[in-house]
N, C-alpha and C positions, 0 to 999 in steps of 0.2 A: 504494500500500500504506500503510495507516494504521499509526501507532506500535504500537497494540494487535495488529494483524495481524502486524507485524514481530516483536514479542516472542513471539507464539504460534508463528510460523514457526521462530524461533530455538530455542525450547524443544523442539518436536516433532522438529526436525532433529537436535538434540543427542542426544535420546533414541535416535533411530534409529542415529546414528553410534556410540553406545556399544555397540549390539548388533553393528554391523558388525565391530568390533575382535575380538569373540569368534568371529565366523564366518570371519574371514580367516586364511589360513595363513602369509602372509609380507607384507613391506612393500608390494610392488607390488600384490598383491591388495587390501590395505587401501586404498591410495590410489585404485585403480580404482573400488572400491565407493563411496568417498567422493565422487569427482567425478561419478559417475553420479547419486548421490542429490542432491547440491547443485544440479546442472544442472536436475534435474526440479523441485526445490522452488523454485528461483529463476526458473523458466520462461525459461531461456536456452539457446541452441543449443550453447554451449561452456562447459565448466568445466575448468580445468587446474590442476595443482599443479606448481610448480617448486621444487626443493630445492637448497640450497647444498651444493656439493661442492668437492673439490680444495682442502682446507684453507681454506675460506672465500673462495675466489677466483672461483668459477664458479657459475652457476645452470643446472641441467639440468632439462629437461622430464621428469618421472617418471610422470605420469598425465594423461589427458585424455579427456573426453567431448566429441566434436565435431571435434577436430583429427585429422589423419591418423594412423593407428596407426604408420605408418612413422617418424613424427617422435619418438615416445616413446622416450626413452633416448638419442636421437641429437642432438637439438637442444640446444645449450648456448650460453651467452653469459657474458661477464664481467659483474661486478656493475655496472660503469659503462655497460652497454649495454642497449638495449631499455627498454620500458615496465615490464616486470617488474623489471628492474634498478633502475629509478628508484624503484619502491615500496620496495625494500630499502635503497637508498642513502640516501633521504631519510626512511626510517622513517615513511611516511605512506600514506594511501589515495590512489590515482591513479584518477580517474574522468573519462573524456573520450569525446567523440563523434568519429567519423572519425579513429581513431588513426593511420591511415596518413599523415595530414598533420602529425603531431606530430614535432618534430625528433629525439626519442629513439626513434621507431618503427624497429624493425629487421625486415626482411622475411626470412623463411625459406621457401624454395620448398617444403620438405617438409611444412609444416604446412597449407598451403592457407587461411591465415587472411585473405587479402586480401578474402574475401567478407564479413567482419564489420565492422560500422560503429559499434560501441561497445565500450568496454573499462573494466572495473572490477577493479583489482588491490589486494589487501590483504596486507601483510606478515605472516608467521607468526613469532612470537617464542617462545623458551623462556627465561623470565626476561628478561634484557636482550639475549640472544644471538639474532640473526636465524637463522631456519631456512630460510626460503624465501618463496614467494608463492602465494596462491590467486587465480586470475583467472577472471572470467566475461566472455563476449563474446556479442553478438547480431548477427543479420543486419540487422535494422532499426535505424536510429539511435535510441538510447534514453537519455534523461536519467535516470540512476539517482537515486531519491529518497533523502532522508536516512534514511527508515525502512528502505529496502532496504540501504543501506550499513551501517546499524546491525545489521540481521539478519545480513549476511555477516560483519561484524566479530565478532559473538557466535560464529558458527560457526567463524571462523578461530581464535579464542582456544582453543576446545576442540580443534580439529584439531591445533594446535601440540603439545599434550600427547600426543595420540594418535600423532602422527608420531614423537615421541621414543620412546614405548613400542613402537611397531611396529618402529622401527629396532632397538631393543634385542632384541626377540623374534626378529627376523629374523637378527640377528647371532649368536644362540645356535646356530642351525643351521649357519651358515657358519664358525664359529670352533671347532668341536669338535676339529679337528686341532690348533689352536693351544693349546687347553686341555690336551690330552694332552701336548703338548710342554712346556707350562708346568709340569705335574705332574712330568714327568721332570726338569726343571731344579731343582725343589724337592727332589726325591730326591737329585740330585747335590749340592746344597747341604748337605743333611742329612748325607750321607756325608762330605763335606769337613769339616764341623764335628766329626763323630765322630773323624775322623783327626786333626784339630787337637788334640782333647782328649788323644789318646794320644801326641802328639808332645812333645818336650822343651820346657818353657816358655821356655827361653832361645833356641830356634831356631824355634819356631812363629810363623806370621803371626798375631799376637794382636789386631790392630786390624781391626774391621769398619768398612767405609767407607760414607759416605752423603752426602747433599746438605745443605748448610747452609741452614736456614730462618731461624734467628736466632743470631747469634754469641755466644760465651762459653765459658768452661772451668769445669766443676764436677765434683765427685766425691762419691760417697756410695752408700748401699745402693740396691738396685733394687726398684721396685714393678712387678710384672707384672700388666698388665690383661688379664683373660680376657674376651674379648668374645663368645665363643660362647654363653655362658649356656645350655649344654645342647643347642644345636642339633644337635650331632653325635649326641646320644643320643636324639633324637626319632625314634621308630619309627612305621611306618605302621599304627598300631593305632587302631581306633575305640573311643573311651572312652565313648560314649553314642550316643543316637539323633541323627539329623541336626539336629533342632530344638534338642536340648541343646547340641550343638557350636556351632551358630549363635549361641545365647544366650551361650555362653562367649566366643566371638569378639567379640560386641557389647560384653560387659562389659569385655574387655581393651581394646577400642578406646576406650571411654569413659574408662577409667583413663589410657590413654596420652595422650588429648587433654588431660585435666586436668593431667597431669604436664608436658606440653609447655608449657602456659600458665605453669605454675610456673617451669619452666626459663627461659622467655623473660623473665619478670619478674626472676629472679635475675641473669641476665647483664646485663639493662638497668640494674640497680642497681649491679652491680660494674664494668661497663665502660660501655656506652652502648646506646641503642636500636638503632643501626645494627649493632652487634655481635650483638644479639639477634634481628636480622631473620631469620636462618636458621630460627628456630622457627616463623615464619609459614609458610615452605615446608613444614615438617614437618606442620603442621596441615592444609595443603592436601592433602598426600599421604594423611593419615589420613582425609580426607573424599572422596578421589578415587573416583569411581564405578567406573572401570575396575579399579583396584587392589582395591577391596572385592569386586567381582563375581567376580574371578578366585579369591579365597579362598573365597567362598561356593559357587562352582561346584565346587571341589575337595571341599568338605564334602558337598555334595549327591551327589557321585559315590561317597561312602562313606568318605572320609578323615576323620581327626580334625582339629580346629581347629589344633592345634600343627603337624601334618604339612602341612596346607594352607598355613599361614604359612611354614613352612620351604621348601616347594616354590616358592611364588610369589616370595617375597623372594629365594631362592637363584637363581632364573632371572634376576631383575633384576640382582642383584649380579654373577653370572657374566658377563653381557653387558657391564655397565658396566666391569668390571675389565679387559676386553680391548680397550676402546675406545682409539683413539689420541688422540682429542681430550681435553685435560686437563679441560675443563669437564664433559664427560660422565663422566669418571672420578670427578670430585668428587661427582656425583649418586649414585655407588655408596655413598659414605660416608653420605649421607642415608638411603638405603634400608636399609643395614646398621644404622644407629642406630635407625631406626623398628622394624625387624624384631626387633632384640635387646630393645628395651623392650617390645614387644608380647608376645614370648614369655615374658619375665619375669613379666608380669602374668597370662598364661595358666597358668603353672605355679606361681603363688603367691609368686614372689620379687619382691614389690613394692619392696623396699629393696635392689635388686641393685647399685646404683651403688657404685663402689669408694670405701672410706673410708681415707684416709691417716692413719696414727697418728704418723708421724715424717717428717722431711724426707728426700727421696730422689729418684732419677731414675726417671721413669715410662717403662716399656717396653711397647709394644703394637704389634699389627699396624696399627692405625689409631686415632688419638685422635678420637673422634666429638664433635660439638658438645655432646651431653648430658653427656659426660664432663667437658668443660671447664666446663660450667655447674655440675656437681655437686661437683667436686673442690675441696678446700681449697687455694687457690692458694699460701698461705704454706708449704705442705709440698712444693711442686713445685720441685725444684732444676733439673731439666732434663727434656726430652722426647726419646725416640728411637722412631721408628716404621718399620715395614717399608714402608708405603705411601709413595709418592713425591710426594704433592701438597704442595709447599711453599706453595701459595696456597690450601690448604683453609681452611674456616671456622675449624676449631679452631686451626690454626697461626697464622692472623691474630689470633685471640684471644691466643695465646701471645706474639706479637710485642707486642701492646698491653700485656701484663703484663711484658715484658722477660725472658722465660724462654728460656734457650738451648735450641735445638731442632735435631735432625738427622732428616731423613726419607730414605726410600729405602734403609734398611739391611736388606738381604736376610738372612733367616734369624735375625734378632735374637731373636725371641720363642722359637724353639726353642733357641737357644744360651744364653739367660739363665735363671737359676733364682731363686726367691724369697729364697734365702739369699746370693746373690751381691752383690758390690760392683762398681761401675763407675766409669770416668772418661770423661766426655763432653767431647771437644775439638771444640766447634762452631765453632772458628776454622779448623781444618784439615780438618774433615769426618771425624774419627775417633772411634770408640767402643771402649773397652777393657773387657772383662769379666774380673774377677779377674786383673788384669795382674801380671806378675812384679815383684819388688821394685825393680829398676832403673828400670822405667817409672814406678812409684809415686813414687819419689824425685824423678825428673825433673819430674813433673807437680806434685808438692808444691812444688818450687822455682818452677815457672811460676805456680801458683796464688798462692804467696806474693808473687811479683813483681806479679801482677795485682791482688791484694788490696791491696798497698801503694799501687799507683797509684790504685785506687778510693778507698782511705781518704785518700790525699793530696788527691784532688780533692774528696772529701766535706768536707774541712776548709774548703773555700771556699764550700760550698753556702749557708751562712747568714751568711757574711761580706759586708760591703759590697764593691762592685766598685770598688777603688781602684787607681790606677796606682802605679808605683814612686815617683813624686814627689808622691803624695797627691791626685791629681785624681779626683773622684767621677764614676762612670758609673752608668747605670741599664740593667740587662739584664732584658728581659721575654721572655715565651715566645710563640711562634706556636702556636696550637691550632686544631683543626678538629672534634674530637669530645669528648664528656664524658670519655672515658677519658684524654684528653690532660691533663686538669686534675691528676690525681694524679702523672703523669710530670713536669709542669712544677713542681709543688710539691716533688717529690722532688729536683729539680735546682736549687732555689733561685731560681726565676723571681720577679721582682718584679711580679707581675700579668701581664696579657696585652697585648702591643702589637698583635696581629693575631689576631682570632677570625674564621676563615673560615667563614661561616655556610652556604655552599653544600654542605658535606659532609653534614650531616644531611638536606638535601633529596635528595641523591643516594642515600641509603640507604633511601628510602621509595618506595612505589608511587604516591604522589600528593603534591601540595603539602601540607605540614603546616599545620593550621589555627592560628589565633592562640593558642589555649590551649596546644597542643603546643609551639609556639615559645616562648611565655612561660615554661613550665615548664623547658624546655631551657636558655634563657638564665639563668633564675633559678638553676638548679643550678650553672652555671659561675660566676656572680657570687658566690654564697654560698660556693662552693668556695675562692675567693681571699680571703675574709674581710677586706674593707676595702681591698684593693689594686685599682688601676684595671684595668678590662677594656675594651679598645677593640674594639667590634663593627663589623665591616665588613658592609655590606648585600650582598645576593645578587650573586655574581660568577660567572655562568654564561656559556657560549659559549666560543669558542676551543677548548681541549682539555677543557672541562668541560661535559658534556651531561647532562641529566636524562632518564631512561628514559621518562618520561611527558610530556615537554615538549621535543621535538626541534626545534632551530633549523633554519632553511632551509639548504640546501646553499650554501656560499659558496666562491669560489676562494681566499680568504684569510680564514678565520674569525677569526684573531687581530686583524685590523684591520676586523672587520665588526660584526655585530649581537651584541654581547656586553655583559656587565657592566651598568653603570647604564643603558645604552641599552635593554636588555631590560626592566629594571625600569620605566623611564619609559613604555615602550610597553605595560606591563601594570600599570597604576596600582593596580588592586584587590589584586593580589599584593604589590606594593610597599608599599601602605598597611597591609596586614595585618601585614607584617613590622615596619614602623615602630611600629605599635601595640604589638606584642609586646615590642619593645625598650624603648619608653617605660614599659610596665608593669613590666618587669624592672628598670628603672632605680631603683625605690624600694628595692631590696635591696642596693645598693652602688654605688660610683662607676663609672659607665659613660660611655664616650666613643663617639660615633657617627661612623662613617667611611664616606664615599661613594667608591666605586672608579671609576677610569678617567674622571675629570672632565677634559674638554678645553677648557671655556670657561664663561663666566658664565651662559649660558642654561641649561645642564644643572644648574648649582648652584642657580639660582633655582627651577627646576622641582622639584628635590629638596626645597627648602625649602617649596614650596607643598604638596607631598604630605605632608610632615611636619606642617604645620599642619592639614591635613585629618585626619590621624591624631589629633592632639591634640583637635580638635573632636569627633571620634567618641567618644573616651574620656570627654570631659567630658559628652557627651550621655548616655552609659551610667553616668555617675557612678562610674567606676572609678578607683582610685588609680594615679597614674603620675608620672613625673619630668617636671615642666613644662619644665625647661631642662637639656639635656645639652650638654657641650662638643662642638662640631661641627667635623669635619675632612674633608680630601679627600686621596685618594691622588695623589701626584705620580708618574705612571708614563707619561704621554703628553708628548712634547716640547712640545706647545702649552701644557700646564699649567705646564711649567718656565718658558716664556717669559712667562707671565702671573702667575707666582708673586708678584711685588710687589703686583699689584692684588688677587689672590685672598687675600692675607694680610689685607686689610681686611675680608674677608667671613667668615673662618673663625677658629676658635680654635687650630687646630694643623694640621700637615702630617704625612703618613706617606709616606716615600720607598719606592716599590715598585720596587726595582732590577731584579727579574727581568724585568718587561715593559719598563721604561725602557731597559735595555741593548739588548734585541733591537729595539726601535723606533728607537733612536738609531743602531745599527750595521746595521740592515736584515739581521739574522741571527737566524733562528728557532733558538732554543736546543734544540729537539727534532729539528732536521733534521741528520742526520750529515754531509750534504754541505757545510754552511756553519757548523756549530757551532764550528769552529776560529776563526771570526771573532767569536764571542761572547766578548768579553774585558772583564771588569769593570775591568781596569787599563788599558784603552785611554785615551790622554791626553784624548780628548774627553769620555769618561764622567767622569773625575776632575774636569775643569774644570767640567762642568755641576753635579756634586754640590757642589763648592765654592761655586758661584754660589748654590745653594739654601740652603746653610748661612748664607751672608752675608745673604740675604734674611730668613731666619728670625730671625737675631740682631738685625738692624736693626728688624724689626717686632715683636720680643718675642713670637714665636709658637713653640709647642712643635714639635719636629721629631724624629721617630723613624724610623730606617731599619729596614724590615721584610723586606728580601730576604735571600737566602742569602749575599749578598756578605759580611755581617758574620761568617759562620762560617769564612771563610778568614783565617788569621793575617796574611798580607801585606796583604790588603785591609783588615783591621781596623786595622792600623797606619796605613794611608793615611787611613781615615775618622776615626780619632782625631786624626791630625795636622791635618786640615782643620777640626776643631772640633766634630764630632759627639759627643754625650754620652749619647744614648739609643738603644738598639738592641733589636730584637725578633728572636729566632732560634729554631730548633729547640731545645727545652729541654735535650737531652743535651749541647749545646755550651756551656751557661752555666758549669758549673764549670771547664772547661778554659780558657774565655775569661777568667774571674776569675784563674786561675793565670797566664795569659799577661800580664794587666795588672800583676801584681806585679813582672814583669821589664821592663815597658815604661815608659819615660820619655816623658811627653807632650811635654816640651821637645824631646827628640831627634826625636820623631815630627813635631812641628811644623816643625822645621828641615828634615827630609827632604822634607816636602810643599812647602816653598818651592822646593826644587830640582826636585821632580817636576812642579810646575805649569808649569815652563818647558820640559819635555822633550817630544819629538815621537814617541817610540815606546815601547811597553810593555816591551820587553826592558830598556832603560835604566832604566825606572821600577822594574822588579823588582830589578835590581841595587842601586839606591839604597835601596830599602826593606829589603832584606836586610842592609844595613850597620847598620840600627837595632838589629837583634838577630841576630848571626851564627848563633846556634843554629837559626834558622828557614831557613837556606839549603837549597834543594832540589836 
């Protein structure tokens, strides 16, 4: 099959699959129709679809053309079993001949698949989340061509979205009883609220409870967000001929697409490109053929455009809302957001987004991404929602802005009024509407105490980090996104000690090009206006994977193909990033940091790629920083041992204590079975860190500690005592660390460390460090 034939096959099959979804009545019928079609088009004896079930733990055969019908719905396997499990587990295409000889082959007597001698499996994904696998098999051994794999991959991409939609439509029919029960619960809640209003304010249960999404205590007037925008009032009336209604729908769709692009740009400017990525999804839905065809079909059946929108979006939302999977429930917010904005354009309310005239607490059924994009964040004191998704896109944006938020507060929209005032205690998970005087007085006291503490720490924000005996420290911020720049500056960070560049890669659908990276780095560098920014090159692998660049399956990924090893094996990607960093270096002081260096060979290879990047920029006659201070992360025990020699090759060191501790102690910090062994105050760890400090001092090389260890007061005392003077930490810890320093005598910390370095257990070490500052005793 030629590439052109492959492309044509993919296009025609997608068109036919789009028709199938309209002809099918439930999920099983949809899947059956799909496998029959794909088997015919791919000229294979078998096409099967396996879907992930049992909370992501199992693959079940849901439809097949060619395998025994008795196996459908009965054959299942764990994700770690079988060739289909291999495709999901490794997030890749699995294409082999004679599959029965493969070590991962699993035989099921019910399927009768021992007759087939080739296998091609392609995972199905919805965004980053695996859905299942589509697999084809043939009786004769067959080497699937790149064109055939491309064709099936194209089909698989479309099937993923259809499977999600089909599941949702199928769930509508199965969950009618649950929907009725849910409505009854709402009515019970409403009656309870009415009874509460009539009760004595001193004896009524006045606090509504919810789930803390972001902590804090605030009070103020309530802003009620009405997200229905007239949906409840949309009647099944034909306002014009079908052609006129279709034109009205197309006009609303076009306005919604333009508005979506605007909202994406606004969030990208206020926060970051990754925060704005949700609007890419909105654009995809606004252009999704299945979604559009459902509305068009309703109009052609004689309904108005508004009613067609209400019905189609309502069906999606009703199904999503009843889903147990939190990710699928999150999709309901996307559909509601899109439907609300489309309806507003249909009925002429183009400027429907809420305008806040004064500071207050926002109350809503759900805060949708477009709300967070359009609202004036300076007027948002807090957020309270009925929806329970504390990891929704909008709540993630609220976290980036540091806005206290409470989710899952049942009945709050009905209980709240536009003239009401509230107290949001997002520390304890309580929300009070028009509370009685004794509650107001108590929270005024709490707010005053909290405000005093905030103001006390704010006093240190712009002050130098000085110890009680006058020793100067440098406190920089760890950042990963553009939105972290404002947070770091707000807390008084003296530049960036660690810019984790992999986070922007994670938020995209493909590797960002040189220009995208350059603009991103430039924005961060200019944001710190002359203060140094240490940029670490891409550090993926371990617990950090890219959705479009999956590493191979490894028994121990933290000690496998990760970090600089991945970069050196993908020199084009590595060189592109280095070119972007060099270009950005003309906009302010930049330091270049290579992660996970374990020896000289890696460092020399990094230098050679860096020189290639310089040559390319010279060839293109682009401005760039010819020389940047070059450093390595000391996070592998081998690098610690070689530190005296490495000091002759680099300008500075960065201590990556998070990985160093787990490598030194053979304790995965993310494994609950062994994390008790992950101890930053282990005597071996302190001795190794002290050794590095001495090497840096002797060789006159800069040394900055970038791990979370510096955020712990006792660890900080130990680090100061051994001679560390530069730290990079999560920015909110900077003011409290400065406050701690004002009470900390370096002389006493140094004396304590002399004792500590001779100790053999961490319990004794903690007791000794606590003596430096008794108020820190735990």
